[in-house]
N, C-alpha and C positions, 0 to 999 in steps of 0.2 A: 487412732487412726481413722475412725467412721467420721468425726467431727470435721477433720481437716478434708475428708473425701467430699462431704457434703457442700461444705464452703465452697470449695474449688466446682463442684459441678454446678451451682448457682451462677458462678463467674461466667462459666462457659455458654451456660443457657442465655445469660444476659447478653454476653458478647454475640451471640447469634440473633436473638429476638429484636434487641434495641434496634439495630440497623434496620431491619425489615420493617418494623413499627415506624421509625423515623421515614424512610422511604415512602410508605403507604400516606403517611400523614402530610408528606410534603407534594407527593403527586395531587392528593385531595385539594389542596389549597392552590396548586398550580391549576387544577381543572377549574374549581369555583371562581378564581380571577379571570380565567379565559371566558368563561360563560358571562362573568359580571362586564368585562369589556365588550362582548360580543351585544349584550341587551343595550349597552349605552351606545355602541355605533349604531345599531338598529334604530334606535330613539332618536338619535340626531338625524339618520336617513330621513324616517318617516316626518319628522318636523321640517326637515327641508323640502319635503315633496308638498306637506300641506303649504309652504309657502309659495312654491311654483306654481299650485292650483289657485291661490289666491292673486298672485301675479297675472297669471292666465285670464282669470275672471275679470280684474280690473282692465286689463288691455282689450277683452272683447265688450266690455261696458263702453270703453274710451271710443273703440270703433263704431258702436252702435251710435254714440252719441254724435261722432263726426259725420257719419251717414245721415242721421236726422237731420242735422245742420246744413248738409249738402242737398237733403231734399226741399228744405225750407227755402233754402237759396234759389234753386230752381223754380220753385213755383211761384 
């Protein structure tokens, strides 16, 4: 009788612990994937901001060149 009882208790314990462990594992994976996606999105946003700064710089540089040409033509 004791052998059957022990085998059954392992089955019951496994039926309780396995879903809890799987739930925790999948939640951890979901959180990790969310962090990874957020970091990738942040990286893309920072790259776009750098491009905007470069475009703005070239815009100011072009305006400065046009201003100099206008001053030279006025002289």
